[in-house]
N, C-alpha and C positions, 0 to 999 in steps of 0.2 A: 461433493461429500459434506454431509452433515456432522458438525461437530455439536457436542455435548456442552461447550461452553460460548458464553456470548462475548462479544467484542466491548474492548473499553467503552468506545462511544455509546454501547448501549446500557451499560452501568450510568455513565453520565447524566443522560436522557431520563434514567429511572430515579435516580437520586433525585435531579430535578424536578420530579415529577410527585415528590413526596409530599404528603399533605402535612398542615401544621398539627394533627393530630399523631401522625406518623414521627414527625420531627421528636414532637413532646416524647414519645416512647422511646425513641432512640436517644434522647438528653437521659431520661430516665434509667436505660441501662446503662447507659456510661456511668451516670453517677455510683449507681450500685457497684461497677466494677472497679472504678476508682476509691471506692469506701474499702476495698481489700488490698490497695496498692499505696502505702504510705508513701506521700511525696509526685503522688502523680494526681494531674487534676484531670477531672473527666472530660472538659474539651480535647486535652491531647488524646485521650482514647477514641473519643468519637472521629476527631481528626485524622487519626494515624487509619483507623476504618476504612474512610473514605480514600485516602491516598493510596492505600493498597489495594483499592478496589479500581481504583481511576488507572495506576500504572500497571497493573495487571500481575501484581504480586499474590493477590489472591484474586483468582477467577470466579465469576459468578456465574454456577449452573443453570443450565436453563430449567425453567420452571419451580424454581425456588424463588418465594416472593423477594424483593429485595431489602426489606425489613429483616427479613430471616437472616438472607445472607449477611447484611450489615452486623447484626447480633451476634452471629457466629464468629464473625472476623474482630469483633471486641474482646468475645470469649477468648480467643487465641492471642490477643494481644494481651490480654491478663495473664493468660496462661504465660508467653513468653516474659513477661516483667516478672512472676512471680520466682520461675526458673531462674531467670538470671541474679534477684536479689537473692536466693538461698544460695547460687553457686558464689556469689560476690562473697557472702556472709560466712560461707563454709571456707572458702578461701583466706580470707580474714582472721580467722579464729586459727587454721590453720597455720597461716606464717604467725601469728601472735605465740603459738606454741612452741613453734621453731625457734622463734627469738627468746621468749622468756618464758618455760615452762609452769611458773610460778603465776604468770600474768594470765587470769581469766578473764573474759569478756562479762563486764558487768552490765547490770538492765540499767538503762536510763531512769533515773528516779521521775522525772516529769511524765514520760512516756507511761511506767506503770501506773502514775495517780491518774493521768487522763484513761486509759485504759480501763481501772476501776471503776471512773466516775461513769463511762460510757456503758459498761456492764451492767453497772446498778440502774442506770436508767433504763436499759433496756430489759433487765428482768422486772422491773417496776412495772412495764407497759404490758408485759404478762402475768402480772400477779395472779390473775384470775383462771390462766390457761395450763394447765399442770402439764399437756403434752407439749406445749411449744417450749415451756420451763426445760422440761427431761431432754427435748432436743437440743437446744443451748448448751444444757450440762453436758451432754454427750458430747457436742462437737468441741466444746472446750477441751477435752480431755482427748480429741483427737479421734474418737470414735467412728467409724463408718454409719453410712444409714443402716447398712445390714445390723451392724453392732448396737446400735441404738435400738431398733425396732426389736431385736432381741430379747436386749436388757429388759425392756419395759413393756413387752408383750402388746405392740403395734403393730399393725396390718400394715402393707404398704399403702393403702385409702387414706389411713389416720395419719401417719407417717406423713405422707405427700400435701395433705389436706391442711396439716399444722405448717409443715415449712409454708404453703404459699400464704397462709396468715401472717406467719413470720415477716415473709419477704414484703406483702403487701403495707403490712404495716411500717415497715422500716423503710418504704419507699416513699410513703406521705411525711415522712420529717425530712425538715430541710437537712443541710448539711452540719448544722450547728447544734442538730440532735432535739430542735424544738418542732412543732407542728407546722406547717406551713398553712 
C-alpha cells in the first residue's frame, strides 16, 4: 500500500543532503520569521522545524521539495507562536481589567522608540519607491492586501512585485538593521 507521506528516516537523509545554499536560504527564512516574533531567535525556529520533521509531528508529503517543506514548517511555527502570544496578551489584559478596571496596559516606551526608529529606517530605505511605501503604510494600519491594492489602485502584479522588493531588501539587512 503506497502512502502519500515519507518516513522520518527519509526526511533525515534529505536534511543531511541539503546544500550550503539551501541551508543559507533556510537561515534567511528563519531570520525573517524571527523578526516578526519578539523574543524568538531564528535558530530556535529553524531547529524546531527540523525537530518537527524528524519526530513526525509534521509529515513530509511526497513530491514536495524538502526546502519548501521546511519553509512551510517554519511558517507554521511562526503562526503558532503569534497565536500563542496574542492569546497570552489578551489573557493578561483580561486579568488586568478584572482585577483593576482603571489599570490599562501601557506601552513600553523603549519598545515604542525602537519600533519608531526601525520604521524610520525602513521608510528611508524605500524613499524612492512609492508603491512599497504605500504597502508599508497599509500594513501598518492593519489593512489586508486586497484593501491596500484597492485603496491605491494597484494590480495584483504591482503589489506582489513591490512586496518582493520589500522582502528582498529587508533580507539583505543584518539583524541590527545595517547592510550585510
